[in-house]
MIDREN-966502 format. One line per 10 residues: number of its first residue (from 1); their letters; for each residue z, y, x of N, C-alpha, C. Coordinates in steps of 0.2 Angstrom, whole numbers, plus 2048, in hexadecimal, padded with zeros to 3 digits. Example, Ala and Ser with C-alpha at 12.3 -4.5 7.8 and 13.67 -1.06 7.14 Angstrom:
1> as> 827,7E4,842,827,7EA,83E,827,7F0,842; 823,7F5,840,824,7FB,844,827,800,840
END
This chain:
1> xxxxxxxxxx> 939,6B7,4BB,93E,6B4,4B7,944,6B5,4BB; 94A,6B7,4B8,950,6B6,4BC,952,6B0,4BE; 957,6B0,4C4,959,6AA,4C6,95F,6A7,4C2; 961,6A2,4C5,966,69F,4C0,96D,6A4,4BF; 970,6A3,4B9,975,6A8,4B7,97B,6A8,4BB; 97D,6AD,4BD,983,6AD,4C0,98A,6AC,4BB; 98F,6A9,4BE,995,6A8,4BA,99A,6AF,4BB; 99C,6B1,4B6,9A0,6B6,4B6,9A7,6B5,4B1; 9AD,6B6,4B4,9B2,6B3,4AF,9B6,6BA,4AD; 9B6,6BB,4A7,9B9,6C0,4A4,9C0,6C1,4A2
11> xxxxxxxxxx> 9C4,6C6,4A1,9CC,6C6,4A2,9CE,6C1,49B; 9CA,6C0,496,9CC,6BB,490,9CB,6B3,493; 9C9,6B2,499,9C8,6AA,49C,9C1,6A8,49A; 9BD,6AC,496,9B6,6A9,495,9B1,6AA,49A; 9AD,6A7,49A,9A7,6A8,49D,9A1,6A9,49A; 99E,6AE,49B,997,6B0,498,991,6B1,49D; 98C,6AE,49D,986,6AF,4A1,980,6AE,49D; 97B,6B1,49F,973,6B0,49C,96F,6B2,4A2; 969,6B2,4A0,963,6B4,4A3,963,6BB,4A2; 963,6BC,49C,962,6C3,499,969,6C5,494
21> xxxxxxxxxx> 96B,6CC,494,970,6CD,48F,96B,6D3,48C; 96A,6D3,485,967,6D8,482,96E,6DC,47E; 96C,6E2,47F,971,6E6,47B,96F,6E9,475; 971,6E7,470,96F,6EA,469,96C,6E5,465; 96D,6E4,45E,96C,6DF,459,968,6E2,454; 965,6E8,456,960,6EA,450,959,6E6,450; 954,6E9,44D,94D,6E5,44E,94A,6E4,454; 94B,6EA,458,947,6E9,45F,94B,6E4,463; 952,6E4,464,956,6DF,466,955,6D7,465; 955,6D7,45D,955,6D1,45B,94D,6CE,45D
31> xxxxxxxxxx> 948,6D2,45D,940,6CF,45F,941,6CD,465; 943,6D2,46B,943,6CF,471,946,6CA,472; 94D,6C9,46F,952,6C3,472,94E,6BC,470; 94A,6BC,46A,947,6B6,466,941,6B6,46D; 93D,6BA,46E,937,6BA,472,93A,6B7,479; 93F,6BA,47C,941,6B8,482,944,6B0,482; 948,6AE,47D,949,6A7,47C,943,6A3,47D; 93E,6A5,479,939,6A1,478,935,69F,47F; 937,6A4,484,935,6A2,48C,939,69E,48F; 93F,69D,48C,943,698,48E,949,69C,493
41> xxxxxxxxxx> 949,6A0,492,94F,6A5,494,955,6A5,48F; 95B,6A4,493,962,6A5,490,964,6AB,48E; 964,6AD,488,965,6B5,486,96B,6B5,483; 970,6BA,484,976,6BD,47F,974,6C3,47D; 975,6C4,476,975,6CA,473,97C,6CD,471; 97D,6D3,474,982,6D7,473,982,6DD,46E; 986,6DD,468,986,6E1,464,98C,6E5,461; 98C,6EC,461,993,6EE,45F,995,6EE,458; 990,6ED,454,991,6EC,44D,993,6E5,44A; 994,6E4,444,997,6DD,442,991,6D9,43F
51> xxxxxxxxxx> 98B,6DD,440,985,6D7,43E,97F,6DC,43F; 979,6D8,440,973,6DA,442,971,6E1,43D; 96D,6E6,441,969,6EA,43D,96E,6F0,439; 974,6F1,43C,978,6F6,438,979,6FC,43C; 974,6FD,441,973,704,444,96D,708,441; 968,70A,445,962,70E,443,95E,708,43F; 95D,702,441,958,6FE,43D,95A,6FD,435; 95F,6FD,434,961,6FC,42D,962,702,429; 960,708,42C,961,70F,429,95A,712,429; 955,70F,42A,94D,712,42A,94B,711,422
61> xxxxxxxxxx> 945,716,423,941,714,41E,93C,70E,41D; 93C,70B,423,93A,703,423,932,703,423; 92F,708,424,927,708,425,924,707,42A; 91F,702,429,91B,700,42E,913,703,42D; 90F,705,432,909,708,432,905,707,438; 8FE,708,437,8FA,709,43D,8F8,710,43F; 8FA,714,439,8F7,71B,43A,8FA,71F,441; 8F9,71E,447,8FC,721,44C,8F7,726,44E; 8F8,72A,453,8F4,72F,456,8F1,72D,45D; 8F7,728,461,8F4,727,468,8F3,71E,468
71> xxxxxxxxxx> 8EE,71D,46C,8ED,716,46C,8F2,711,46E; 8F6,713,473,8FC,70E,473,900,70C,46D; 901,712,46A,905,710,463,900,70C,45F; 8FB,70E,45E,8F6,70A,45A,8F6,703,45B; 8F6,702,463,8F5,6FB,464,8FB,6F7,464; 901,6FA,463,908,6F7,461,908,6F4,45A; 904,6F9,456,905,6F7,44F,900,6F3,44D; 8FA,6F2,451,8F3,6EE,450,8F7,6E6,452; 8FC,6E7,456,8FF,6E0,457,904,6DF,452; 908,6E2,450,90F,6E2,44D,90E,6E0,446
81> xxxxxxxxxx> 908,6E5,442,907,6E4,43A,906,6DD,439; 901,6DB,43D,8FF,6D3,43A,905,6CD,43A; 909,6D0,440,90F,6CA,440,913,6CC,43A; 914,6D2,437,918,6D3,431,914,6D0,42A; 90D,6D1,42A,90A,6CF,425,90B,6C8,424; 90B,6C4,42A,90A,6BB,429,911,6B9,42B; 916,6BC,42B,91C,6BB,42E,91F,6B4,42B; 91F,6B2,425,921,6AD,422,91D,6A7,423; 916,6A8,424,913,6A3,425,912,6A1,42D; 915,6A6,432,916,6A4,438,91C,6A1,43B
91> xxxxxxxxxx> 922,6A4,436,928,6A2,438,92C,69F,433; 92A,6A0,42D,92F,69D,427,933,6A1,425; 934,6A7,427,939,6AE,424,935,6B2,421; 93A,6B5,41B,936,6BB,418,939,6C1,41D; 935,6C5,41C,937,6CD,420,936,6D2,41A; 934,6D0,415,933,6D6,40F,92E,6DB,411; 928,6D7,413,921,6DC,414,91E,6DE,40D; 91D,6E4,40C,919,6E7,406,913,6EB,409; 90E,6EA,407,908,6EE,409,906,6F4,403; 90C,6F8,403,90B,6FD,3FF,907,704,401
101> xxxxxxxxxx> 905,703,409,901,708,40B,905,70E,40E; 901,712,411,904,719,414,8FE,71E,411; 8FF,723,40F,8FB,728,40B,8FD,72E,410; 8F8,732,413,8FB,737,417,8F6,73D,415; 8F9,741,413,8F7,747,410,8F6,74D,416; 8F0,751,416,8EF,752,41C,8EC,75A,41C; 8F0,75F,41F,8ED,765,41E,8E7,768,421; 8E5,76D,421,8DE,76F,424,8DF,76F,42C; 8E5,773,42E,8E6,773,435,8E7,76D,439; 8E7,768,435,8E9,761,43A,8E3,75C,437
111> xxxxxxxxxx> 8DD,75F,433,8D9,759,431,8D5,757,437; 8D2,75C,43B,8CD,75A,441,8D0,754,444; 8D7,757,448,8DB,752,44B,8DC,74B,448; 8DD,74D,441,8DF,745,43D,8DA,740,43D; 8D4,744,43D,8CF,740,43C,8CC,73C,443; 8CD,740,447,8CC,73D,44F,8D2,737,450; 8D8,737,44D,8DB,732,44D,8DA,72C,449; 8D8,72E,443,8D4,728,43E,8CE,724,442; 8CA,729,445,8C5,725,449,8C8,720,44E; 8CE,722,452,8D0,71E,458,8D3,718,454
121> xxxxxxxxxx> 8D7,719,44E,8DA,713,44B,8D5,70E,449; 8CF,711,445,8CB,70D,444,8C7,709,449; 8C5,70D,44D,8C2,709,454,8C6,704,457; 8CD,704,456,8D1,6FE,459,8D3,6F9,453; 8CF,6FA,44E,8CF,6F5,449,8D5,6F5,442; 8D7,6FC,441,8DB,6FE,43D,8D7,6FF,436; 8DA,6FC,431,8D7,6FF,42A,8D8,705,426; 8D5,70A,428,8D8,710,426,8D2,714,423; 8D4,717,41C,8CF,719,418,8D0,720,418; 8CB,724,417,8CB,72B,415,8C9,72E,40F
131> xxxxxxxxxx> 8CD,731,40B,8CC,734,404,8CB,73C,404; 8C9,73D,3FE,8C9,745,3FD,8D0,747,3FA; 8D2,74D,3F9,8D9,74F,3F7,8DA,74D,3F1; 8D4,74D,3EC,8D4,74B,3E5,8D7,745,3E4; 8D5,740,3E9,8D7,739,3E8,8DE,738,3E8; 8E1,73C,3EB,8E9,73A,3ED,8EC,739,3E6; 8EC,73D,3E1,8F0,73C,3DB,8F0,735,3D8; 8EA,731,3DA,8EA,72A,3D6,8EF,726,3DA; 8F2,727,3DF,8F7,724,3E3,8FF,726,3E1; 8FE,72D,3E2,905,730,3E0,903,737,3DC
141> xxxxxxxxxx> 906,738,3D6,907,73E,3D2,907,744,3D6; 902,749,3D8,903,74E,3DC,8FF,754,3DA; 8FF,75A,3DE,8FB,75F,3DE,8F8,75F,3E5; 8F1,75D,3E5,8ED,75C,3EC,8EC,763,3F0; 8ED,768,3EC,8EC,76F,3EE,8ED,770,3F5; 8E9,773,3FA,8EB,773,401,8E9,76F,405; 8E7,76A,403,8E5,764,408,8DF,763,40A; 8DD,762,411,8D7,761,413,8D4,759,411; 8D9,754,411,8D6,74E,40F,8DD,74A,410; 8DB,743,40F,8E1,73F,40D,8DE,738,411
151> xxxxxxxxxx> 8E3,734,414,8E1,72E,418,8E6,729,415; 8E5,722,414,8E7,71D,413,8E7,718,416; 8EC,713,418,8ED,70E,41B,8EE,708,417; 8EA,703,415,8EC,6FD,411,8F0,6F8,414; 8F0,6F8,41A,8F4,6F3,41E,8FD,6F6,41F; 8FC,6FC,41F,904,700,41E,908,6FE,419; 90F,700,41A,913,6FE,415,919,6FD,417; 91D,6F9,415,924,6F9,416,927,6F2,418; 92C,6F0,41B,930,6E9,41C,937,6EA,419; 93A,6E6,419,941,6E6,419,945,6E4,420
161> xxxxxxxxxx> 948,6EB,423,94B,6EB,42A,950,6E5,42A; 952,6E5,425,959,6DF,426,957,6D9,426; 952,6D7,421,94F,6CF,421,94C,6CF,428; 947,6D3,429,944,6D2,431,948,6D1,436; 94F,6D5,437,952,6D4,43C,956,6CE,43B; 959,6CC,436,95B,6C5,434,957,6BF,436; 950,6C1,434,94C,6BB,436,94B,6BA,43D; 94C,6BE,441,94B,6BE,449,951,6BB,44B; 957,6BF,448,95D,6BB,44B,95E,6B3,449; 95B,6B1,444,95B,6AB,443,957,6A6,447
171> xxxxxxxxxx> 951,6A9,449,94C,6A6,44D,94E,6A5,454; 951,6AB,456,955,6AC,45D,95A,6A6,45E; 95F,6A5,458,964,6A1,458,961,699,459; 95C,699,456,959,692,455,957,690,45D; 955,695,461,951,695,467,957,696,46C; 95E,696,469,963,697,46F,967,69D,471; 965,6A3,46D,966,6A8,46F,96E,6A9,46D; 973,6AD,470,97A,6AD,46E,97B,6B5,46B; 97D,6B6,465,97E,6BC,463,985,6BD,463; 987,6C3,466,98F,6C5,466,98F,6CC,462
181> xxxxxxxxxx> 992,6CC,45C,993,6D0,458,999,6D5,459; 99B,6DA,457,9A2,6DE,459,9A3,6DE,461; 99C,6DF,465,99E,6DE,46C,99B,6E5,46E; 99E,6EA,46E,99C,6F1,470,99C,6F1,479; 996,6F3,47D,996,6F3,483,99A,6F8,486; 99E,6F8,48A,9A4,6FD,48D,9A1,6FE,494; 99E,6FA,498,99D,6FB,49F,997,6F7,4A1; 993,6F9,4A3,98E,6F5,4A9,98D,6F6,4AF; 98C,6F1,4B3,98C,6F3,4BB,987,6ED,4BF; 982,6EF,4C3,980,6EA,4C7,983,6E6,4CA
191> xxxxxxxxxx> 980,6DF,4CA,983,6DB,4CE,97E,6D8,4D4; 97F,6D4,4D9,97C,6D2,4DE,973,6D2,4DB; 973,6CD,4D7,96B,6CC,4D5,96B,6CD,4CD; 96E,6D2,4CA,96E,6D2,4C2,974,6D8,4C0; 977,6D6,4BA,97B,6DB,4B7,981,6D8,4B5; 986,6DC,4B4,98C,6DA,4B2,98F,6DF,4AC; 98F,6DC,4A5,98F,6E0,4A1,996,6DF,49D; 99A,6E4,49C,9A0,6E3,499,9A2,6E5,493; 9A4,6E2,48E,9A6,6E2,487,9AD,6E2,486; 9B2,6E9,488,9BA,6E7,488,9BB,6E3,48D
201> xxxxxxxxxx> 9BE,6DC,48C,9C1,6D8,491,9BD,6D2,492; 9B5,6D3,490,9B1,6CE,491,9AC,6D1,495; 9AB,6CB,49A,9A5,6CE,49E,99E,6C8,49C; 999,6CC,49D,992,6C8,49D,98E,6C9,4A3; 98C,6C4,4A7,988,6C4,4AD,981,6C0,4AB; 97C,6C5,4AD,976,6C5,4AB,971,6C7,4B1; 96B,6C3,4B1,965,6C5,4B6,962,6CC,4B3; 961,6CD,4AD,95E,6D2,4AA,962,6D5,4A4; 961,6DB,4A3,963,6DF,49D,95E,6E3,499; 95F,6E2,494,959,6E5,48F,95D,6EA,48A
211> xxxxxxxxxx> 95C,6F0,48B,95F,6F5,488,95A,6F6,482; 95D,6F4,47C,95B,6F4,475,95F,6F7,471; 963,6FD,472,969,6FF,46E,967,706,46A; 960,706,46B,95E,70B,464,960,712,466; 963,715,461,964,71D,462,969,71D,468; 96D,717,46A,972,717,46E,970,715,475; 969,714,477,967,711,47D,969,716,481; 969,71C,481,96A,721,486,971,720,48A; 975,720,485,97C,71F,486,97E,719,48A; 97A,713,488,97B,70D,48B,979,70E,493
221> xxxxxxxxxx> 972,711,493,970,713,49A,975,716,49E; 978,71A,49B,97D,71F,49E,983,71A,4A1; 986,716,49E,98A,712,4A1,987,70E,4A7; 981,70C,4A8,97E,709,4AE,97C,70D,4B3; 97E,715,4B1,97B,71A,4B7,974,71A,4B6; 970,719,4B0,968,71A,4B0,967,71F,4AB; 961,722,4AB,95E,727,4A8,95A,724,4A2; 95C,724,49C,957,722,496,957,728,492; 950,72B,491,950,732,48E,94F,730,485; 955,72E,483,955,72C,47C,95B,730,479
231> xxxxxxxxxx> 95A,734,474,95F,739,470,95F,737,469; 964,737,466,965,736,45F,962,73C,45A; 95E,73A,455,95C,740,451,95E,73D,449; 962,740,446,964,73F,43F,95E,73F,43A; 95F,73A,436,95A,739,431,95C,738,429; 95A,73B,424,95E,73B,41D,959,739,419; 95A,734,416,955,730,410,958,731,40A; 956,734,404,958,735,3FE,954,730,3F9; 95A,72E,3F3,956,729,3F0,957,72C,3E8; 952,72C,3E5,951,730,3DD,953,72C,3D8
241> xxxxxxxxxx> 956,72E,3D4,957,72B,3CD,951,727,3CA; 951,723,3C6,94A,71F,3C4,946,723,3C1; 93F,723,3C2,93A,726,3BF,935,722,3BC; 932,725,3B7,92E,722,3B1,928,71F,3B4; 924,721,3B9,91D,71F,3BB,91F,718,3BE; 91A,713,3BC,91C,70C,3BF,918,70A,3C3; 913,70F,3C6,90F,70E,3CC,913,70D,3D3; 912,70A,3D8,915,70A,3DE,911,70D,3E3; 916,713,3E4,913,718,3E9,913,716,3F0; 90E,718,3F4,90E,715,3FA,912,71B,3FE
251> xxxxxxxxxx> 913,719,405,917,71D,409,913,724,409; 915,729,407,910,730,406,913,735,40A; 910,738,410,911,73C,414,90E,743,414; 911,748,412,90D,74F,413,90D,752,41A; 908,751,41E,909,753,424,90A,75A,425; 909,75F,41F,909,766,420,912,768,41F; 915,763,41C,91C,766,41B,921,761,41E; 91F,75B,41F,922,755,421,926,752,41B; 925,753,415,928,750,411,925,749,40F; 929,743,40E,926,73D,40C,92B,739,407
261> xxxxxxxxxx> 926,735,403,92A,732,3FE,927,72A,3FE; 929,726,3FB,927,71F,3F9,92A,71B,3F4; 927,717,3F0,92C,713,3EB,931,70E,3EE; 937,70F,3EA,93C,709,3EB,93E,707,3E4; 93A,701,3E2,93B,6FF,3DB,939,704,3D6; 93D,706,3D2,93C,70C,3CC,93E,712,3CF; 940,713,3D5,942,719,3D7,93E,71C,3DE; 93E,721,3E0,93B,723,3E7,93F,725,3EC; 93E,723,3F3,941,725,3F9,93C,72B,3FB; 941,730,3FD,93D,737,3FF,942,739,405
271> xxxxxxxxxx> 93E,73F,408,942,742,40E,93D,746,411; 93E,749,416,93A,74E,41A,93D,74D,421; 937,74D,425,939,74E,42D,93D,754,42F; 942,754,434,945,759,436,944,758,43E; 944,75F,441,943,75E,448,94A,760,44B; 94E,761,447,956,763,449,958,75D,44F; 95B,75F,453,95F,75A,457,967,75A,456; 969,755,452,970,755,44F,974,751,452; 971,74E,458,976,74A,45C,979,743,457; 97F,743,45A,981,73D,455,985,73F,44E
281> xxxxxxxxxx> 983,744,44B,986,746,445,984,741,440; 98A,741,43B,989,73C,437,989,73E,430; 987,73A,42A,988,73C,424,981,73F,421; 981,73F,41A,97C,742,418,97E,74A,416; 979,74E,417,979,756,417,977,757,411; 97A,758,40C,977,75A,405,974,760,405; 975,765,40A,970,76A,409,969,76A,40C; 968,763,410,962,763,411,95E,75F,40B; 961,75C,406,95E,75B,401,95A,760,3FD; 95C,766,3FD,959,76C,3F9,954,76E,3FE
291> xxxxxxxxxx> 954,76D,404,94F,770,408,948,76C,406; 949,764,406,945,760,406,941,761,3FE; 946,761,3F9,943,764,3F1,93E,769,3F2; 941,76E,3F5,93E,775,3F5,936,774,3F8; 936,76F,3FF,930,770,402,92C,76B,3FE; 92D,766,3FA,92A,761,3F6,927,763,3EF; 92A,768,3ED,92A,768,3E5,922,76C,3E4; 91F,76F,3E8,918,772,3E7,914,76C,3E7; 914,768,3EB,910,761,3EB,912,75D,3E7; 917,75D,3E4,919,757,3DF,91E,75C,3DA
301> xxxxxxxxxx> 91A,75E,3D4,91E,764,3CF,922,75F,3CB; 922,759,3CB,927,754,3C7,92D,754,3CB; 92D,755,3D1,935,756,3D4,939,75B,3D1; 936,760,3CD,93A,764,3C8,940,760,3C6; 93F,75C,3C2,943,757,3BD,945,750,3C1; 945,750,3C9,947,74A,3CC,94E,74A,3CD; 950,745,3CA,957,743,3CC,95A,740,3D2; 95E,741,3D5,960,73F,3DD,967,73A,3DC; 965,734,3DE,96B,72F,3DE,970,72F,3E5; 975,734,3E5,978,735,3EB,97C,72E,3EE
311> xxxxxxxxxx> 97E,72B,3E9,981,725,3ED,97C,720,3F0; 975,721,3ED,96F,71C,3F0,96D,71F,3F6; 96E,726,3F8,96B,729,3FE,96F,728,404; 96C,728,40A,96F,727,40F,96C,72B,416; 970,729,41C,96D,72C,422,96D,728,428; 969,72B,42D,969,725,432,967,729,439; 965,725,43E,962,728,444,95B,727,446; 957,72B,449,952,728,44D,954,729,454; 952,724,458,953,726,45F,94C,729,463; 94C,72E,465,948,732,466,946,733,46E
321> xxxxxxxxxx> 93F,734,471,93E,736,477,93B,73C,478; 93A,73F,47D,936,746,47D,92F,746,47C; 92C,741,47A,924,741,478,924,73B,471; 92A,73A,46F,929,735,468,926,72F,469; 926,72D,46F,923,726,471,92A,722,474; 92B,71C,474,92F,716,475,92E,717,47D; 935,714,480,935,712,487,936,70B,487; 92F,708,48A,931,700,48B,92E,6FE,492; 932,6FD,495,932,6FA,49C,937,6FA,4A1; 936,6F8,4A7,93C,6F8,4AC,93D,6FF,4AD
331> xxxxxxxxxx> 945,700,4AD,947,707,4AE,946,707,4B6; 943,70E,4B8,943,70E,4BF,94A,70F,4C3; 94F,711,4C0,955,712,4C4,958,70A,4C6; 957,705,4C5,95A,6FF,4C6,955,6F9,4C5; 956,6F4,4C7,953,6EE,4C8,956,6EA,4C3; 951,6E6,4BE,953,6E1,4B9,956,6E4,4B2; 954,6EA,4B1,956,6EF,4AB,950,6F0,4A8; 94F,6EE,4A2,949,6F0,49C,94B,6F4,497; 94A,6FA,495,94A,6FE,490,945,6FC,48B; 948,6FC,485,943,6FB,480,947,6FF,479
341> xxxxxxxxxx> 945,706,479,948,70A,475,944,711,474; 948,715,470,945,71B,46F,93F,71B,46B; 93E,718,466,937,717,462,936,71C,45E; 93B,722,45C,93A,727,45A,937,726,452; 93B,721,44F,93A,720,448,935,71A,446; 933,716,44C,92E,711,44B,92E,70B,44E; 935,709,450,938,704,453,936,6FD,44E; 938,6FF,448,937,6F9,442,92F,6F7,444; 92A,6FB,442,924,6F9,443,922,6F6,449; 924,6F7,44F,921,6F5,455,927,6F0,458
351> xxxxxxxxxx> 92B,6ED,454,930,6E9,457,92C,6E2,458; 927,6DF,454,924,6D9,458,921,6DB,45E; 91D,6DF,460,91A,6E0,466,91F,6E2,46B; 925,6E6,46A,929,6E7,46F,92C,6E0,472; 92E,6DC,46D,932,6D6,46F,92E,6D2,474; 928,6D2,473,923,6CF,476,921,6D2,47E; 921,6D8,47D,920,6DB,484,925,6DB,488; 92D,6DB,485,933,6DB,488,934,6D4,48C; 932,6CE,488,933,6C9,48B,92D,6C7,491; 928,6C9,490,923,6C8,496,924,6CD,49C
361> xxxxxxxxxx> 927,6D3,49B,92B,6D5,4A1,92F,6D3,4A5; 934,6D0,4A0,939,6CC,4A4,938,6C5,4A6; 934,6C2,4A2,931,6BA,4A4,92D,6BB,4AA; 926,6C1,4AA,921,6C0,4AD,921,6C6,4B1; 925,6CB,4B2,925,6D0,4B6,920,6D5,4B3; 91D,6D4,4AF,918,6D9,4AB,917,6D8,4A3; 915,6DC,49F,913,6DB,499,90A,6DA,499; 908,6D5,497,902,6D3,497,8FD,6D2,491; 902,6D0,48C,8FE,6D0,484,8FC,6D7,483; 901,6DB,483,8FF,6E2,482,901,6E8,486
371> xxxxxxxxxx> 8FC,6EC,488,8FE,6F1,48D,902,6F6,48A; 909,6F5,48E,90E,6FA,48C,910,700,492; 90A,700,496,90C,705,49C,90D,70C,499; 90A,70D,494,90B,715,491,912,716,490; 915,710,48E,91E,712,48C,921,712,492; 91F,712,497,924,711,49D,927,717,49F; 92D,717,4A3,931,71D,4A5,92E,722,4A9; 928,720,4AD,924,725,4B0,921,729,4AD; 91F,729,4A8,91B,72D,4A4,91D,735,4A3; 925,735,4A3,929,73B,4A4,927,73F,4AA
381> xxxxxxxxxx> 927,73B,4B0,926,740,4B5,91F,741,4B6; 91A,73D,4B3,913,73E,4B5,910,744,4B2; 913,746,4AD,913,74D,4A9,90B,74C,4A3; 908,746,4A5,902,745,49F,903,740,499; 909,744,496,90C,73F,490,908,741,48A; 905,73D,486,901,73E,480,907,73D,47B; 909,742,477,90E,743,473,90B,740,46C; 90E,73B,468,90C,737,463,90E,73D,45D; 909,73E,45A,90A,744,454,90B,741,44D; 90A,73A,44C,90D,738,446,912,735,446
391> xx> 918,739,446,920,737,446,922,73A,43F; 924,734,43C,926,736,435,92E,734,434
END
């Protein structure tokens, strides 16, 4: 645990001190701040936007699932999903959890590896079911041709990322967390026993920094002279016009094409993974819509008549790492700096586990409830990185 906070006087005459400064008020930062405050630490959260969850968190497809291919990611899900499933009973806040499921459509070339990952998931207690291709249309109207099999996760589904983040912010404030919005970080420098974080003419002195800035975490690291291997990847999510089918479609992903869809009221959200590195390119590229429709129409012939709500469609970012796994742990370049970022699209589903791990790292010196050593910085140097295959 950090020593007593130092007193730093900023140019505006205010004094801002804390045991921990969390940079970022997305879902990971909010979860971490609450967990840290529960441990008795004083916490200030700095967020450049005007409200929580306005960055990557609020622009995601909001899926949560246990169907990963690596044990460390499955373990994070096996901790986090029960939290979401019982959040109201535990904490008195709604997070919009709906167990609509994940339906994965698997081509022959991936089937053996996919079954191996299902066996791993089931061995760790995850409820995952295996179906024949002809069973898939009972969930979503489709042509199942060319599939080797289908898997379904009944625990999987979606949450409302805004509701969940605001819930943690409210819980954090009750626990004493101070949130500072419209506070972009402009400089970071080490102090004798901690850090000084600058937001314009305001300074914040702290014992530890938590870098939970999502897609922008690499830039925050650079301000402190630290390497944080997170880069932006633009995502684009399209919203259909109303459809006639009254069924709720699970979050359905064709692993052969990368095309995905799920129900959103009487419409569907849909899109397709892209491996392009767009940097911080903004906006919806409507040329990509044509690529998605062409890639999906053979599987979903009804897409020929699918209308698209252009005003309801949106774009956002994933913060991605070289192995599609997050960075959770102390940065090797400096003491008292914890990175919790680079989730490559699954920060929402792993926020409960990450917040707990961050709090234990800072308060106890190590994460002990969950083993997060697989997500430490050193893995990139060791060369033995297990790449997560199920990134959607």
